[in-house]
Every structure is written in structure tokens, then in C-alpha cells.
PABANU-132703 format. One line per field, with one value per atom (N, C-alpha, C): x, y, z; atom name; residue number from 0. Coordinates in Angstrom, 1 decimal, always signed. Layout:
BEGIN
x (X;...)
y (Y;...)
z (Z;...)
atomo (CA;...)
num (NUM;...)
This chain:
BEGIN
x (-35.2;-33.9;-33.3;-32.9;-32.3;-30.8;-30.5;-29.1;-28.6;-27.3;-26.6;-25.4;-24.7;-23.5;-22.4;-22.4;-21.3;-21.8;-22.9;-23.3;-23.0;-22.4;-22.0;-22.6;-23.3;-23.9;-23.1;-22.6;-21.8;-22.6;-22.6;-23.2;-22.1;-21.9;-20.8;-21.3;-20.4;-20.8;-21.0;-20.2;-20.3;-21.4;-21.7;-22.7;-23.9;-25.1;-26.3;-26.8;-26.3;-26.7;-26.1;-26.7;-26.2;-25.4;-24.3;-23.4;-23.5;-23.7;-23.8;-22.6;-21.9;-20.7;-20.9;-20.7;-20.9;-19.5;-19.4;-18.1;-18.4;-17.5;-17.8;-17.4;-17.9;-17.7;-16.2;-15.5;-14.1;-13.3;-13.7;-13.0;-13.2;-14.5;-14.8;-14.0;-13.9;-13.1;-11.7;-11.1;-9.7;-9.5;-10.4;-10.3;-10.4;-11.3;-11.4;-10.2;-9.7;-8.5;-7.3;-7.2;-6.1;-6.2;-7.4;-7.5;-7.1;-7.6;-7.3;-5.8;-5.2;-3.8;-3.0;-3.3;-2.6;-2.8;-4.0;-4.2;-3.4;-3.4;-2.7;-1.2;-0.7;+0.8;+1.2;+0.3;+0.6;+0.6;-0.4;-0.4;+0.8;+1.2;+2.4;+3.7;+3.8;+5.0;+5.0;+3.9;+3.8;+4.1;+3.7;+4.0;+5.4;+6.0;+7.4;+8.4;+8.3;+9.4;+8.9;+9.8;+9.5;+9.4;+8.8;+8.7;+10.1;+10.3;+11.6;+11.5;+12.4;+12.5;+13.4;+13.1;+13.9;+15.0;+16.2;+17.3;+17.2;+17.9;+17.8;+18.4;+19.5;+20.1;+19.1;+18.4;+17.4;+16.3;+15.9;+14.8;+15.2;+16.4;+16.9;+17.0;+17.4;+17.4;+16.0;+15.0;+13.7;+13.1;+13.5;+13.0;+13.6;+14.9;+15.6;+14.9;+14.6;+14.0;+12.6;+11.9;+10.5;+10.6;+11.5;+11.7;+12.0;+12.9;+13.2;+12.0;+11.2;+10.0;+9.0;+8.9;+7.9;+8.4;+9.7;+10.2;+10.0;+10.2;+10.0;+8.5;+7.6;+6.2;+5.8;+6.3;+6.0;+6.6;+7.8;+8.3;+7.5;+7.0;+6.1;+4.8;+4.3;+3.0;+3.2;+4.3;+4.6;+4.9;+5.6;+5.8;+4.5;+3.6;+2.3;+1.5;+1.5;+0.8;+1.4;+2.7;+3.4;+3.0;+3.0;+2.7;+1.2;+0.4;-1.1;-1.2;-0.5;-0.6;+0.0;+1.0;+1.7;+0.7;+0.1;-0.9;-2.1;-2.6;-3.7;-3.3;-2.1;-1.7;-1.5;-1.0;-0.9;-2.3;-3.2;-4.6;-5.2;-5.1;-5.7;-5.1;-3.8;-3.1;-3.6;-3.9;-4.4;-5.9;-6.6;-8.0;-8.1;-7.2;-7.2;-6.7;-6.0;-5.4;-6.4)
y (+17.8;+17.9;+16.5;+16.0;+14.7;+14.7;+13.9;+13.8;+12.4;+12.4;+11.1;+11.1;+10.0;+9.9;+10.9;+11.3;+12.2;+13.7;+14.0;+15.4;+15.9;+17.0;+17.6;+18.9;+19.1;+20.4;+21.0;+22.3;+23.0;+24.2;+24.4;+25.5;+26.4;+27.6;+28.4;+29.3;+29.4;+30.3;+31.7;+32.2;+33.6;+33.9;+33.0;+33.2;+32.3;+32.9;+32.1;+31.2;+31.3;+30.5;+29.1;+28.2;+26.8;+26.7;+26.1;+25.8;+24.3;+24.0;+22.6;+22.2;+21.2;+20.8;+19.4;+19.3;+18.0;+17.4;+16.2;+15.4;+14.4;+14.3;+13.4;+12.0;+11.0;+9.6;+9.3;+9.9;+9.6;+10.1;+11.3;+11.8;+10.9;+10.4;+9.5;+8.2;+7.7;+6.5;+6.7;+7.8;+8.1;+8.2;+8.8;+8.9;+7.5;+6.7;+5.3;+4.5;+4.6;+3.9;+4.3;+5.6;+6.1;+5.5;+5.5;+4.9;+3.4;+2.7;+1.2;+1.0;+1.8;+1.7;+2.0;+3.1;+3.4;+2.4;+1.9;+0.8;-0.4;-0.9;-2.1;-1.9;-0.7;-0.5;-0.5;+0.1;+0.1;-1.4;-2.2;-3.6;-4.3;-4.1;-4.7;-4.4;-3.1;-2.7;-3.2;-3.3;-3.9;-5.4;-6.1;-7.5;-7.8;-6.9;-7.1;-6.9;-5.9;-5.6;-6.3;-7.1;-7.8;-6.8;-7.2;-6.4;-6.4;-5.3;-5.2;-6.0;-6.9;-7.7;-7.2;-7.2;-6.7;-7.8;-7.3;-8.2;-8.5;-9.5;-9.9;-8.8;-8.1;-7.0;-5.9;-5.5;-4.5;-4.9;-6.2;-6.7;-6.6;-7.0;-7.0;-5.6;-4.6;-3.2;-2.7;-3.1;-2.7;-3.3;-4.5;-5.1;-4.4;-4.0;-3.3;-1.9;-1.2;+0.1;+0.0;-1.0;-1.3;-1.6;-2.4;-2.7;-1.4;-0.6;+0.7;+1.6;+1.6;+2.5;+1.9;+0.6;+0.1;+0.4;+0.3;+0.7;+2.1;+3.0;+4.4;+4.7;+4.0;+4.2;+3.7;+2.6;+2.1;+3.0;+3.6;+4.5;+5.8;+6.3;+7.5;+7.2;+6.0;+5.6;+5.5;+4.9;+4.8;+6.1;+7.0;+8.4;+9.2;+9.0;+9.7;+9.2;+7.9;+7.3;+7.8;+7.8;+8.2;+9.7;+10.5;+11.9;+12.1;+11.3;+11.3;+10.9;+9.8;+9.3;+10.4;+11.0;+12.0;+13.2;+13.6;+14.7;+14.4;+13.1;+12.7;+12.7;+12.3;+12.2;+13.7;+14.6;+16.0;+16.6;+16.3;+16.9;+16.3;+15.0;+14.4;+15.0;+15.3;+15.9;+17.3;+18.1;+19.4;+19.3;+18.4;+18.2;+17.8;+16.9;+16.4;+17.4;+18.5;+19.5;+20.3)
z (-34.4;-34.8;-34.8;-35.9;-36.0;-35.5;-34.5;-34.1;-34.4;-34.6;-34.9;-34.1;-34.2;-33.4;-33.7;-34.9;-35.4;-35.4;-34.8;-34.7;-33.2;-33.1;-31.8;-31.6;-30.5;-30.2;-29.1;-29.4;-28.4;-27.9;-26.6;-26.0;-25.4;-25.9;-25.4;-24.2;-23.2;-22.1;-22.4;-23.4;-23.7;-24.7;-25.6;-26.6;-26.2;-26.3;-25.9;-27.0;-28.1;-29.3;-29.2;-29.9;-30.0;-31.3;-31.2;-32.3;-32.6;-33.8;-34.2;-35.1;-34.7;-35.4;-36.0;-37.2;-37.9;-38.1;-37.5;-37.7;-38.7;-39.7;-40.8;-40.4;-41.1;-40.8;-41.0;-41.9;-42.1;-40.9;-40.4;-39.2;-38.0;-37.8;-36.8;-36.9;-38.1;-38.3;-38.0;-38.4;-38.1;-36.6;-35.8;-34.4;-33.7;-34.2;-33.7;-34.0;-35.2;-35.6;-34.8;-34.5;-33.7;-32.3;-31.7;-30.4;-30.4;-31.3;-31.4;-31.6;-32.4;-32.7;-31.4;-30.7;-29.5;-28.4;-28.3;-27.3;-27.6;-28.9;-29.2;-29.1;-29.4;-29.3;-27.8;-26.9;-25.5;-25.0;-25.4;-24.9;-25.4;-26.7;-27.3;-26.5;-26.2;-25.4;-24.0;-23.4;-22.0;-22.1;-23.1;-23.2;-23.7;-24.4;-24.9;-23.8;-23.1;-22.0;-20.7;-20.1;-18.9;-17.7;-16.7;-15.5;-14.8;-14.1;-13.4;-12.2;-12.0;-10.8;-9.8;-8.5;-7.5;-7.2;-7.1;-6.7;-5.2;-4.7;-3.3;-2.5;-3.0;-2.2;-2.0;-3.1;-3.0;-2.0;-2.1;-1.3;+0.2;+0.5;+1.9;+2.4;+1.6;+2.0;+2.2;+1.4;+1.6;+2.9;+3.2;+4.5;+5.7;+5.6;+6.6;+6.8;+5.8;+5.9;+6.5;+6.0;+6.5;+8.0;+8.5;+9.9;+10.7;+10.2;+10.9;+11.0;+9.9;+9.9;+10.9;+11.0;+12.0;+13.4;+13.7;+15.0;+15.3;+14.3;+14.6;+14.8;+14.1;+14.3;+15.7;+16.2;+17.5;+18.6;+18.4;+19.3;+19.4;+18.3;+18.3;+19.0;+18.8;+19.5;+21.0;+21.4;+22.8;+23.4;+22.7;+23.3;+23.4;+22.4;+22.6;+23.7;+23.9;+25.0;+26.4;+26.4;+27.7;+28.0;+26.9;+27.1;+27.6;+27.0;+27.4;+28.8;+29.2;+30.6;+31.6;+31.2;+32.0;+32.2;+31.1;+31.1;+32.0;+31.9;+32.8;+34.2;+34.5;+36.0;+36.5;+35.6;+36.1;+36.2;+35.3;+35.5;+36.7;+37.0;+38.2;+39.4;+39.4;+40.5;+40.8;+39.8;+39.9;+40.5;+40.0;+40.5;+41.9;+42.3;+43.7;+44.7;+44.3;+45.2;+45.8)
atomo (N;CA;C;N;CA;C;N;CA;C;N;CA;C;N;CA;C;N;CA;C;N;CA;C;N;CA;C;N;CA;C;N;CA;C;N;CA;C;N;CA;C;N;CA;C;N;CA;C;N;CA;C;N;CA;C;N;CA;C;N;CA;C;N;CA;C;N;CA;C;N;CA;C;N;CA;C;N;CA;C;N;CA;C;N;CA;C;N;CA;C;N;CA;C;N;CA;C;N;CA;C;N;CA;C;N;CA;C;N;CA;C;N;CA;C;N;CA;C;N;CA;C;N;CA;C;N;CA;C;N;CA;C;N;CA;C;N;CA;C;N;CA;C;N;CA;C;N;CA;C;N;CA;C;N;CA;C;N;CA;C;N;CA;C;N;CA;C;N;CA;C;N;CA;C;N;CA;C;N;CA;C;N;CA;C;N;CA;C;N;CA;C;N;CA;C;N;CA;C;N;CA;C;N;CA;C;N;CA;C;N;CA;C;N;CA;C;N;CA;C;N;CA;C;N;CA;C;N;CA;C;N;CA;C;N;CA;C;N;CA;C;N;CA;C;N;CA;C;N;CA;C;N;CA;C;N;CA;C;N;CA;C;N;CA;C;N;CA;C;N;CA;C;N;CA;C;N;CA;C;N;CA;C;N;CA;C;N;CA;C;N;CA;C;N;CA;C;N;CA;C;N;CA;C;N;CA;C;N;CA;C;N;CA;C;N;CA;C;N;CA;C;N;CA;C;N;CA;C;N;CA;C;N;CA;C;N;CA;C)
num (0;0;0;1;1;1;2;2;2;3;3;3;4;4;4;5;5;5;6;6;6;7;7;7;8;8;8;9;9;9;10;10;10;11;11;11;12;12;12;13;13;13;14;14;14;15;15;15;16;16;16;17;17;17;18;18;18;19;19;19;20;20;20;21;21;21;22;22;22;23;23;23;24;24;24;25;25;25;26;26;26;27;27;27;28;28;28;29;29;29;30;30;30;31;31;31;32;32;32;33;33;33;34;34;34;35;35;35;36;36;36;37;37;37;38;38;38;39;39;39;40;40;40;41;41;41;42;42;42;43;43;43;44;44;44;45;45;45;46;46;46;47;47;47;48;48;48;49;49;49;50;50;50;51;51;51;52;52;52;53;53;53;54;54;54;55;55;55;56;56;56;57;57;57;58;58;58;59;59;59;60;60;60;61;61;61;62;62;62;63;63;63;64;64;64;65;65;65;66;66;66;67;67;67;68;68;68;69;69;69;70;70;70;71;71;71;72;72;72;73;73;73;74;74;74;75;75;75;76;76;76;77;77;77;78;78;78;79;79;79;80;80;80;81;81;81;82;82;82;83;83;83;84;84;84;85;85;85;86;86;86;87;87;87;88;88;88;89;89;89;90;90;90;91;91;91;92;92;92;93;93;93;94;94;94;95;95;95;96;96;96)
């Protein structure tokens, strides 16, 4: 069986037979042209519109929120360690009795 780039063999789960679909060269060229056109238009749009720059006000707010998040993370870590230490001292107290 001679296969080419534009021959497609489909195996259906319901039907045990093989279905062969022939894609013409013109259909293949249209698909390739559509891909190239969409890629080029996406690149053109990305290059045309500038990236959104953060203002200094937004940046300072982000720094503030990040700092608060870091503090909350440190507090959670310290609270977990304190709970673990407390549990260890209680367990050692029960063992020593």
C-alpha cells in the first residue's frame, strides 16, 4: 500500500475496518497557508502592541503585598514549629511519668 503525506488512514473503534481518506494537495496547501497566516498575524500583533508596564504605584503595592505574604508565611512556620515543640514536650512528659 503506497502512502503519501496526504493519505490518512482512520481506524474506528466501532468498526473493525480501515477507512482511507485522501486529502488533496490543494486542501493541504490551504491548511498550510492558514497556519502560516495565523502565525504571522499573531507575531505581528505581539510586535505591534507594547507590553503593559507596571506603574510605580502598582509596583509599590505589589512589594507591600509580597512583604505581608512573607510575614504571614514566617508566622505560620513559627507557629507550626512551636506546636511541634509543645507536642514533643508533652509526649516526653507522658513518657517520663
